[in-house]
C-alpha positions in Angstrom: 43.5 146.5 -76.3 46.8 144.9 -77.3 46.8 141.3 -78.4 50.0 139.4 -78.1 50.2 136.1 -80.0 51.3 133.3 -77.6 54.6 131.6 -78.4 54.2 128.0 -79.6 57.9 126.9 -79.4 59.5 125.9 -76.1 63.0 126.7 -77.1 62.2 130.2 -78.4 60.0 130.9 -75.4 62.9 129.8 -73.1 65.4 132.0 -74.9 63.1 135.0 -74.7 62.2 134.4 -71.0 65.9 133.8 -70.1 67.1 137.0 -71.8 64.1 139.0 -70.4 64.8 137.8 -66.8 68.5 138.5 -67.2 67.7 142.2 -67.6 66.3 142.3 -64.0 69.1 140.1 -62.7 71.8 142.4 -64.1 70.0 145.5 -62.9 70.0 144.2 -59.3 73.6 143.3 -59.6 74.6 146.6 -61.1 72.7 148.6 -58.5 74.5 146.7 -55.7 77.9 147.1 -57.4 77.5 150.8 -58.1 76.3 151.5 -54.6 79.4 149.6 -53.4 77.3 147.0 -51.6 78.9 144.1 -53.6 82.3 143.8 -55.1 81.5 142.2 -58.4 78.6 141.2 -60.7 77.5 138.1 -62.5 78.9 139.5 -65.7 82.3 139.9 -64.0 82.1 136.4 -62.7 81.1 135.1 -66.1 84.1 136.6 -67.8 86.2 135.2 -65.1 85.4 131.8 -66.4 87.2 132.7 -69.7 89.9 135.3 -68.9 92.4 136.1 -66.2 91.4 138.6 -63.6 93.4 141.5 -65.0 91.5 141.4 -68.3 88.0 141.4 -66.8 87.5 145.2 -66.8 88.8 145.7 -70.4 86.3 146.5 -73.1 86.7 143.0 -74.7 86.4 141.4 -71.3 83.2 143.2 -70.6 81.8 142.2 -73.9 82.8 138.6 -73.4 81.2 138.6 -69.9 78.0 140.2 -71.3 77.7 137.6 -74.1 78.6 134.6 -71.8 76.1 135.8 -69.1 73.3 136.2 -71.7 74.1 132.8 -73.3 73.8 131.1 -69.9 70.5 133.1 -69.3 69.0 131.9 -72.6 70.1 128.3 -71.8 68.5 128.5 -68.4 65.3 129.9 -69.8 65.2 126.9 -72.1 65.8 124.5 -69.2 63.0 126.2 -67.3 60.7 125.9 -70.3 61.4 122.2 -70.5 61.0 121.8 -66.7 57.5 123.2 -67.1 56.9 120.9 -70.1 57.6 117.8 -68.0 56.1 118.9 -64.7 53.4 121.4 -65.7 53.2 125.0 -64.7 51.7 124.4 -61.2 53.8 126.2 -58.6 55.7 127.9 -61.5 57.0 130.7 -59.3 58.5 128.3 -56.8 60.0 126.2 -59.6 61.5 129.4 -61.1 63.0 130.6 -57.9 64.4 127.1 -57.3 66.0 127.0 -60.7 67.5 130.5 -60.2 69.0 129.6 -56.8 70.1 126.1 -58.0 72.0 127.9 -60.8 73.6 130.3 -58.3 74.6 127.4 -56.0 76.2 125.4 -58.9 77.9 128.3 -60.7 79.2 130.3 -57.8 79.4 127.6 -55.2 80.6 124.5 -57.0 82.3 125.7 -60.3 83.9 128.8 -58.8 85.3 126.8 -55.8 86.7 124.3 -58.2 88.7 127.1 -59.8 86.6 127.6 -63.0 86.5 131.4 -62.5 89.5 133.7 -62.1 87.5 135.7 -59.5 88.0 133.7 -56.3 87.1 136.0 -53.4 83.5 136.2 -52.5 82.4 138.4 -49.6 79.0 137.7 -47.9 77.3 140.8 -49.3 78.3 140.0 -52.9 77.3 136.4 -52.4 73.9 137.5 -51.0 73.4 139.9 -53.9 74.1 137.2 -56.4 71.7 134.8 -54.7 68.9 137.4 -54.6 69.5 138.3 -58.3 69.4 134.7 -59.4 66.2 134.1 -57.4 64.7 137.2 -59.2 66.0 135.7 -62.5 64.2 132.5 -61.9 61.0 134.2 -60.7 60.9 136.5 -63.7 61.7 133.7 -66.2 58.8 131.7 -64.7 56.4 134.6 -65.0 57.4 135.3 -68.6 57.0 131.7 -69.6 53.6 131.4 -68.0 52.4 134.7 -69.6 53.9 134.5 -73.1 53.6 130.8 -74.0 50.7 128.8 -75.3 49.3 127.0 -72.2 49.0 123.7 -74.1 52.8 123.5 -74.2 53.0 123.1 -70.5 50.6 120.3 -69.9 52.7 117.5 -68.3 53.8 114.9 -70.8 54.8 111.8 -68.9 53.6 108.2 -68.8 51.4 107.3 -66.0 52.9 104.9 -63.6 49.4 103.6 -63.0 47.7 102.8 -59.8 48.7 99.9 -57.6 46.8 96.7 -58.0 44.2 96.1 -55.5 44.2 93.0 -53.4 40.8 91.4 -53.3 41.6 89.1 -50.5 39.2 90.4 -47.8 
């Protein structure tokens, strides 16, 4: 039997979960791209935030996209880790999917529409693929966090608002 020591640090756990989940996200996007279902991937969109469209497919462009995509994934893993810290890990899969799709909405809906990325066009199939891959990212990061982390880290830490005062005027 293999014994894996549980992680006791929220940030490290988030980084590991984010990077691990990003492997599945990128695999989904690459499969859709190589099968010509979608026109671009998250890595291509990520490099589009930093470079003009003509440089996206260069070696340096691909490297920048890979690094940017993984940096964002690590950051989102940390955000999810702290979400679990503040709210507990109840409904962790729902919270993970919500984080993934919230990220997709913000990055590709809001930021891209504001002109942050040099990749402007977004066909429905590509958009759908990216939404599914981000949901898978969130789901996977939630699973990794609940399996790899010391469960005591995810007990909710918040001050109780208390119960309302009872009125004894009966």
